[in-house]
N, C-alpha and C positions, 0 to 999 in steps of 0.2 A: 504495500499498499502506500501509496505517495505520503506525504508529510503535509502534515494536516494545513492548511487553508485558512487565510485570516476571517474574520466575521467582515472587515470592507471588502475584503477578494470576494466573500457570495454573494454580496449585497450586488455586489455594482455587475456579478456573473452568472449567478443565481438561475434562469434559465439553459443557460451550455451547460450550468458543472451537471443541472439537472439530465439534459437529453444523454450527455456524457457516461453520466449512472445508468442508463436505461439502454444506452444502446451495448456499450461491452457489460456491464453487470455487473463493476466493480464500485466498495463504496469509497464514501468519500469524508473523511474524517475532517470537524472542523471546532480550531479550536478559542476559546473565549477566555482569556482569564483564569489563564492554565486547565481549565475544566475541554473534556471535546465531548464528543457528540458527531452522529454518525447519518450517512445518508444512504441511506443501505435498499437495493431491488429489493419489492414483495413478488418472491414469482406465483405464480397464481398456485391454490391446490390441486394436486393429481386426483382422479379418481381412485386411482389403484395406492393412493398410501393411503387407503382407507377403509383398504381391505387386510380380514387377519389370519396370520399364518396357520397354518390346517397339518400339523403332524398326520402323516402317514396321506401325504399327500400327493399324487406323480405329476416328477415335474419330467416335460421336457419334450419329444414329438410322438403325436399320438399315432404314426405311420409304424414306434418302435414295438410299440401295444400289442398294437393288430398283429405287428410276422413275430411274434417274444413265442416261448413252447410253452403251452398249455393242459399240456397234454399231465404231466405231474397233479394239477389243478385239479382235473375233471378226470373223475371215477366210473365205473358201470355202480358204486353202490349208493355215489352223491347223486346221476342221474332218478332208480331208484326212491331218493329223499324227499327229491322235488318234487314229485310226480301226485307224490298221496297226498 
């Protein structure tokens, strides 16, 4: 991050500074009387961010699951139990 800007500089170029923050995504620090504040771009939350992780979920290409050998999981005894 670049050196903090003075409030006088920010006042003179506020729109340019905000545009630069929005274009680059880099925050800008402003210093006044030894204290610092930042102008930081807010990124919209992705719908995927609210998903809950589920243990035991398959992650990957569905085609890999289709072509797996399931013969060990599927037996005659299981077929009869499911039909009843």
